N, C-alpha and C positions, 0 to 999 in steps of 0.2 A: 803848443810845443811840447811836447815832450823828448829826453833825453834817456833814454836809454843806458847802464851803466853794469856792466856786465863783469865779473870778478871769479876769474879761473884759479882753480886752486892744478897743478901743472906736476907731471911725476920730474922733477930738479935734473934728470939723468934722460929728459924728452926734451926738454926744453928747446934745440932747435928745431927739435919740428911741428911746435908750436910757432914758430918763428916762422915757418916756412907758411903755416897753416893763416896766422895773421895777413901776414903779408897777400894772400889768396883775396880775402879778403875787399882788401885795400882798393882792389878792382869789383869785385862780384857786387857787395851792397850799394854802390851806387848806381849799377847795371839794374838793381831789380827796384833801385827806388829809394834807398836811407842813402842818407847824411854820415858819412863816416868819420867822425871825430879825432877819430886815430886808436892803434893799440900802444899798449905801453907791456916790455918786459920787465924782470930783473935786473936789476944791474949792481945793486951793492946791498946787505942787508941779509932778508929774508927770500930765495931763491922760489921757490914755488906757486908764488902767487904772481898772474899776470891781470890787464885791465882792457874793457874794451869802452867807449862810447860811441852811441849811432844816436841818431836826431830826427825824430821825424815830427809834423808838422800836428798831427794827431794820432790818437790810437787806435784809432779806424784807419789812417794809412800804415801804420806798422803794419798792425793785421795781411792788410793787402800787400805788403812787401814782402809778410813771411810767407802768401802763400804763389807769391811771383818767386821766392827762393826755393820752393819743395816743386818748382817745374821747370827751375834750371839749370841745364844738365853740370854748369862747372861747380855750382853752390854744392849739388848732391854727390859730386866728387869729392868737394874740402870738407864734407858733412864726412863720407864713406871714411876720408882718411883717418881725421880722427878718430872714428869709433876704432877702424881697423887695429890703429896703433896704439891706443887708448892711451893717448899722452895728457888727455886733461882728466884731473880726475873728481872734480865738482866744477860746477858752472850756474852762478847764480845772477838772476835778472833783477835788476831795483827800476820801477817804472818813476822818474824826478821830473817836475814841471819848475821852469821860474817861479820865484820869489817878486813877485814886483808891488813896485811903490803903490 
């Protein structure tokens, strides 16, 4: 099992656009084979950092999911929405595995 931790640096004046973008992923991700554990928006303190957690059985399943995203019209429209509006300044992905006893 792997968890993909995504850290976003946002344009703080375009947070509403990012929130719309994140809401769309809540249905697109499961449709394309990922488990979305959630998106988190700034509330207090730092106003330009957001997070997402996605879960997959393996790295190979994640790669298959990415291929399905590229073929999905809703996913591509959401990627284009972000690119056109430039509300995401930096996106970092970290792949995590659980610690087991």
